[in-house]
Backbone as CSV, one residue per row, in Angstrom:
resi,resn,N_x,N_y,N_z,CA_x,CA_y,CA_z,C_x,C_y,C_z
1,MET,-10.598,-31.965,-43.621,-10.428,-31.415,-42.240,-9.052,-30.597,-42.592
2,THR,-9.050,-29.285,-42.394,-7.790,-28.591,-42.458,-6.781,-28.906,-41.275
3,PRO,-5.486,-29.149,-41.616,-4.784,-29.073,-40.329,-4.804,-28.004,-39.132
4,ASP,-5.113,-26.777,-39.455,-5.320,-26.328,-38.046,-6.448,-26.688,-37.618
5,LYS,-7.813,-26.997,-38.270,-8.876,-27.449,-37.329,-8.577,-28.696,-36.795
6,ALA,-7.615,-29.934,-37.760,-7.737,-31.141,-37.098,-6.777,-31.141,-35.764
7,SER,-5.632,-29.908,-35.576,-5.149,-29.791,-34.483,-5.720,-29.529,-33.154
8,ARG,-6.735,-28.859,-33.792,-7.595,-28.113,-32.640,-8.673,-29.436,-32.246
9,GLU,-8.884,-30.228,-33.085,-10.001,-31.030,-32.544,-10.001,-32.561,-32.351
10,SER,-8.480,-32.803,-32.702,-7.933,-34.255,-32.721,-6.798,-34.375,-31.958
11,ILE,-6.380,-35.698,-32.225,-4.967,-35.789,-31.462,-3.769,-35.578,-32.346
12,THR,-2.844,-35.224,-32.161,-1.446,-34.771,-32.862,-0.633,-35.878,-32.486
13,ILE,-0.300,-36.371,-33.731,0.820,-37.707,-33.405,2.013,-37.052,-33.845
14,VAL,2.915,-36.863,-32.877,4.167,-36.147,-33.262,5.071,-36.829,-33.951
15,ASP,5.675,-36.414,-35.136,6.462,-37.159,-35.953,7.800,-36.240,-35.974
16,TYR,8.884,-37.248,-35.452,10.149,-36.658,-35.052,10.755,-37.941,-36.027
17,GLY,10.442,-38.425,-36.562,11.483,-39.362,-37.573,11.753,-40.989,-36.925
18,MET,10.901,-41.091,-35.782,11.370,-42.455,-35.086,9.870,-43.135,-34.559
19,GLY,9.177,-43.302,-35.233,7.751,-44.358,-34.720,6.817,-44.740,-35.859
20,ASN,5.994,-45.824,-35.466,5.223,-46.401,-36.335,3.897,-45.564,-36.226
21,LEU,3.733,-44.171,-36.887,2.819,-43.214,-37.005,1.469,-43.802,-37.483
22,GLY,1.800,-44.360,-39.009,0.721,-44.661,-39.382,0.010,-45.741,-38.579
23,SER,0.381,-46.639,-37.732,0.042,-47.923,-37.005,-0.968,-47.093,-35.981
24,ILE,-0.060,-46.127,-35.661,-1.175,-45.419,-34.158,-2.266,-44.524,-34.967
25,GLN,-2.061,-43.990,-36.020,-3.007,-43.468,-36.669,-4.378,-44.248,-37.343
26,ASN,-4.009,-45.465,-37.608,-4.815,-46.595,-37.988,-5.561,-46.785,-36.816
27,MET,-4.994,-47.274,-35.818,-5.791,-47.811,-34.641,-6.609,-46.369,-34.196
28,LEU,-6.310,-45.384,-33.848,-7.162,-44.516,-33.642,-8.430,-44.220,-34.459
29,LYS,-7.982,-44.280,-36.084,-9.283,-44.367,-36.722,-10.104,-45.690,-36.434
30,LYS,-9.594,-46.497,-36.415,-10.627,-47.576,-36.015,-11.356,-47.603,-34.819
31,ILE,-10.911,-46.601,-33.961,-11.833,-46.573,-32.673,-12.861,-45.117,-32.926
32,GLY,-12.316,-44.716,-33.931,-13.268,-43.498,-34.561,-12.846,-41.977,-33.779
33,VAL,-11.420,-42.140,-33.509,-10.709,-40.833,-33.069,-10.138,-39.947,-34.463
34,GLU,-10.195,-38.829,-34.793,-9.601,-38.266,-35.427,-8.250,-38.119,-34.930
35,SER,-7.060,-38.182,-35.905,-5.736,-37.626,-35.611,-5.118,-37.067,-36.880
36,LEU,-3.980,-36.287,-36.770,-3.249,-35.648,-37.227,-1.874,-35.923,-37.157
37,ILE,-1.135,-36.386,-38.244,0.651,-36.531,-37.968,1.189,-35.311,-38.409
38,SER,2.136,-34.703,-37.646,2.759,-33.670,-37.597,3.984,-33.172,-36.656
39,ALA,4.860,-32.532,-37.316,6.279,-32.226,-36.817,6.117,-30.563,-36.941
40,ASP,5.188,-30.047,-36.951,4.887,-28.614,-37.291,4.782,-28.099,-35.531
41,PRO,5.743,-26.969,-35.238,5.493,-26.665,-33.826,4.155,-25.981,-33.773
42,HIS,3.805,-25.116,-34.639,2.290,-24.617,-34.692,1.377,-25.293,-34.493
43,LEU,1.390,-25.986,-35.369,-0.040,-27.369,-35.290,0.130,-28.107,-33.862
44,ILE,1.503,-28.144,-33.570,1.557,-28.931,-32.070,1.075,-28.226,-30.913
45,SER,1.347,-26.968,-31.094,0.786,-25.769,-30.312,-0.517,-25.430,-29.864
46,LEU,-1.251,-26.060,-31.123,-2.638,-25.513,-31.398,-3.210,-27.120,-30.621
47,SER,-2.739,-28.050,-30.423,-3.276,-29.625,-30.039,-3.916,-29.532,-28.839
48,LYS,-5.100,-30.417,-28.713,-5.800,-30.625,-27.343,-5.103,-31.993,-26.555
49,LYS,-4.507,-32.846,-27.478,-3.970,-33.981,-26.973,-2.990,-34.420,-27.901
50,ILE,-1.637,-34.919,-27.378,-0.611,-35.120,-27.893,-0.283,-36.801,-27.884
51,ILE,0.290,-37.535,-28.798,0.824,-38.539,-28.681,2.165,-38.748,-29.132
52,LEU,3.333,-38.986,-28.508,4.386,-39.175,-28.658,4.947,-40.623,-28.875
53,PRO,4.970,-41.046,-30.102,5.111,-42.902,-30.071,6.994,-42.629,-30.377
54,GLY,7.294,-43.804,-30.683,8.686,-43.828,-31.019,9.215,-45.197,-30.941
55,VAL,9.918,-45.434,-31.824,10.771,-47.018,-31.875,12.147,-46.601,-31.854
56,GLY,13.106,-47.187,-31.265,14.661,-46.762,-31.449,15.148,-46.423,-29.917
57,HIS,16.156,-45.944,-30.204,17.388,-45.617,-29.427,16.978,-44.010,-28.686
58,PHE,17.241,-43.638,-27.589,16.827,-42.649,-26.865,17.615,-41.454,-27.504
59,LYS,18.873,-41.618,-27.280,19.893,-40.540,-27.762,19.367,-40.147,-29.122
60,LYS,19.253,-41.111,-30.325,18.802,-40.584,-31.522,17.457,-39.917,-31.616
61,GLY,16.407,-40.421,-30.502,15.336,-39.464,-30.748,15.355,-38.181,-29.911
62,MET,15.971,-37.852,-29.049,16.098,-36.754,-28.585,16.948,-35.972,-29.484
63,GLU,17.857,-36.441,-30.279,18.756,-35.654,-31.206,17.665,-35.185,-32.558
64,ASN,17.021,-36.256,-32.756,15.683,-35.901,-33.772,14.776,-35.136,-33.325
65,ILE,14.327,-35.243,-32.286,13.504,-34.019,-31.720,14.337,-32.424,-31.710
66,ARG,15.467,-32.465,-31.189,16.284,-31.200,-31.250,16.763,-30.536,-32.524
67,ALA,16.942,-31.595,-33.526,17.284,-31.121,-34.651,16.382,-30.192,-35.462
68,GLN,14.818,-30.496,-35.214,13.735,-29.938,-35.674,13.353,-28.534,-35.148
69,VAL,13.732,-27.486,-35.751,13.373,-26.484,-35.101,12.201,-25.962,-34.565
70,ASP,12.156,-25.702,-33.074,11.328,-25.366,-32.308,10.512,-26.538,-31.750
71,LEU,10.640,-27.612,-32.399,10.104,-28.857,-31.791,9.996,-29.154,-30.402
72,LEU,11.104,-29.076,-29.708,10.998,-29.365,-28.377,10.439,-28.177,-27.353
73,GLN,10.611,-26.846,-28.080,10.033,-26.023,-27.216,8.404,-25.997,-27.396
74,ALA,7.803,-26.740,-28.388,6.684,-26.484,-28.628,6.114,-27.786,-27.699
75,LEU,6.518,-28.680,-27.862,6.077,-29.936,-26.865,6.271,-29.572,-25.545
76,ASN,7.396,-28.846,-25.078,7.318,-28.382,-23.441,6.113,-27.612,-23.190
77,ASN,5.804,-26.474,-24.378,5.126,-25.528,-24.137,3.616,-26.284,-24.108
78,VAL,3.412,-26.977,-24.826,1.929,-27.556,-24.505,1.574,-28.634,-23.250
79,ALA,2.863,-29.342,-23.185,2.663,-30.437,-22.132,2.828,-29.522,-20.640
80,LEU,4.170,-28.638,-20.277,3.898,-27.916,-19.074,3.585,-26.492,-18.979
81,GLY,3.273,-25.842,-19.976,2.504,-24.552,-20.136,1.106,-24.386,-20.084
82,LYS,0.621,-25.344,-21.261,-0.832,-25.548,-21.361,-1.240,-26.721,-20.926
83,GLN,-0.483,-27.609,-20.136,-0.888,-28.688,-19.726,-1.606,-29.759,-20.265
84,ILE,-1.508,-29.808,-21.397,-2.369,-30.810,-22.616,-1.902,-32.010,-22.289
85,PRO,-2.304,-32.951,-22.097,-2.100,-34.444,-22.170,-1.509,-34.777,-23.150
86,VAL,-0.293,-35.787,-22.608,0.675,-36.526,-23.576,0.848,-37.610,-23.324
87,LEU,0.434,-38.551,-24.236,0.837,-40.106,-24.156,1.874,-40.455,-24.882
88,GLY,2.984,-40.849,-23.976,4.291,-41.449,-24.363,3.922,-42.887,-24.643
89,ILE,4.525,-43.148,-26.111,4.307,-44.711,-26.310,5.670,-45.323,-26.848
90,CYS,6.252,-46.318,-25.825,7.497,-46.757,-26.061,8.542,-45.995,-26.178
91,LEU,9.419,-45.572,-26.941,10.305,-44.703,-26.951,9.849,-43.356,-26.451
92,GLY,8.667,-42.843,-27.017,8.183,-41.493,-26.449,7.805,-41.228,-25.163
93,ALA,7.608,-42.523,-24.144,7.633,-42.685,-22.853,8.801,-42.428,-22.025
94,GLN,9.561,-43.034,-22.837,11.277,-42.774,-22.276,11.695,-41.268,-22.299
95,LEU,11.519,-40.775,-23.641,11.768,-39.392,-23.878,11.367,-38.220,-22.781
96,VAL,10.146,-38.578,-22.047,9.593,-37.340,-21.360,10.415,-37.539,-20.168
97,THR,10.912,-38.589,-19.960,11.983,-38.697,-18.652,13.298,-37.747,-18.915
98,SER,13.865,-37.939,-17.514,15.094,-36.586,-17.546,16.047,-37.418,-18.043
99,PHE,16.512,-38.882,-18.573,17.593,-39.332,-18.578,17.107,-40.883,-19.249
100,SER,18.183,-41.437,-19.846,18.065,-43.185,-20.098,19.618,-43.227,-20.012
101,GLU,19.731,-44.754,-20.042,20.971,-45.316,-19.859,21.348,-45.586,-21.507
102,GLU,20.454,-45.179,-22.574,20.660,-45.544,-23.872,21.116,-44.058,-24.384
103,GLY,22.379,-43.460,-23.876,22.688,-42.370,-24.398,23.309,-41.396,-23.594
104,ASP,24.015,-40.605,-23.674,24.527,-39.234,-22.776,23.899,-38.152,-23.195
105,ILE,22.243,-38.232,-23.188,21.994,-36.751,-23.297,20.661,-36.707,-22.572
106,GLU,20.328,-35.620,-22.052,19.330,-35.327,-21.403,17.826,-35.380,-21.940
107,GLY,16.906,-35.836,-21.517,15.482,-35.995,-22.039,14.692,-34.630,-21.560
108,PHE,13.203,-34.923,-21.844,12.540,-33.556,-21.500,12.642,-32.809,-20.518
109,GLN,12.604,-33.472,-19.221,12.642,-33.053,-18.154,13.896,-33.170,-17.193
110,PRO,15.061,-32.518,-17.559,16.206,-32.486,-16.929,15.778,-32.552,-15.281
111,GLY,16.426,-33.779,-14.626,16.098,-33.471,-13.178,14.890,-34.158,-12.617
112,GLN,14.349,-34.576,-13.688,12.818,-34.947,-12.844,12.315,-36.418,-13.845
113,ASN,11.811,-37.115,-12.898,11.254,-38.596,-13.702,9.676,-38.424,-13.992
114,ALA,9.454,-38.104,-15.212,8.151,-37.819,-15.729,7.173,-39.021,-15.122
115,SER,7.323,-40.038,-14.935,6.397,-41.243,-14.696,6.128,-41.097,-13.372
116,THR,6.896,-40.469,-12.270,6.336,-40.242,-11.083,6.275,-39.046,-10.466
117,GLN,6.981,-37.751,-11.033,6.737,-36.619,-10.501,6.012,-35.465,-11.454
118,HIS,6.048,-35.649,-12.646,5.195,-34.909,-13.455,3.876,-34.829,-13.334
119,PRO,3.189,-33.637,-13.459,1.686,-33.805,-13.110,0.891,-33.732,-14.400
120,ILE,1.405,-33.784,-15.571,0.545,-33.762,-16.764,0.750,-34.875,-17.400
121,LEU,1.847,-35.706,-17.582,2.260,-36.656,-18.492,1.641,-37.977,-18.122
122,LYS,1.070,-38.835,-19.125,0.643,-40.225,-18.743,1.499,-41.205,-19.334
123,CYS,2.236,-41.820,-18.420,3.232,-43.002,-18.945,2.731,-44.073,-18.536
124,LEU,2.949,-45.124,-19.582,2.581,-46.485,-19.429,3.832,-46.938,-19.312
125,ILE,4.112,-47.833,-18.057,5.159,-48.682,-17.731,5.186,-50.129,-17.734
126,TRP,5.738,-50.767,-18.576,5.917,-52.185,-17.738,6.553,-52.679,-16.820
127,ALA,5.869,-53.011,-15.472,6.649,-53.205,-14.439,6.264,-54.854,-14.247
128,GLY,7.399,-55.524,-14.463,7.369,-57.334,-14.075,6.144,-57.754,-15.365
129,ARG,4.914,-58.228,-14.387,3.711,-58.637,-15.250,2.633,-57.764,-15.035
130,ARG,2.848,-56.215,-14.799,1.534,-55.684,-14.700,1.747,-54.295,-15.045
131,TRP,0.756,-53.769,-15.465,0.943,-52.134,-16.371,0.796,-51.483,-14.789
132,ARG,1.409,-50.268,-14.865,1.274,-49.209,-13.700,0.823,-47.792,-14.571
133,SER,-0.171,-47.098,-14.241,-0.699,-46.305,-15.070,-0.239,-44.919,-14.084
134,HIS,0.221,-43.852,-14.422,0.532,-42.900,-13.490,0.040,-41.440,-14.298
135,VAL,-0.279,-40.629,-13.523,-0.900,-39.529,-13.410,-2.326,-39.373,-14.394
136,ARG,-2.357,-38.859,-15.209,-3.757,-38.357,-15.750,-3.991,-39.305,-17.034
137,ILE,-5.110,-39.429,-17.439,-5.388,-40.371,-18.590,-5.742,-39.251,-20.025
138,LEU,-5.331,-39.949,-21.028,-5.411,-38.997,-22.318,-6.963,-38.828,-22.754
139,TRP,-8.122,-39.547,-22.112,-9.289,-39.023,-22.921,-10.317,-38.993,-21.360
């Protein structure tokens, strides 16, 4: 499958240098879902669904995304402009919010908390002993 075709027909797992990308791709493959790992803003802009994984510190995650030319713009364009479903996992779920206590840096949505106000993003947040699911599902 070519990258352009894959990005139109599968889920794009965003590579910004801080995630367990292979594990996520393997789990998707196990359930029969095609996926593509990419940091290419063009391929991301063609995507129908996005997974933003992540392991690590909020500030470093945002720095990595901003360091890659046009990546933040592409992610905002698909989520806000095209209203493509985005699933943030772990650090990825934190990055779609406005800020974190883990560093003095803005997240994706300055002034907004994506888990309660954003109309597109699906965030799974551990709250005590139960999961809370907000907004729209990925599939």
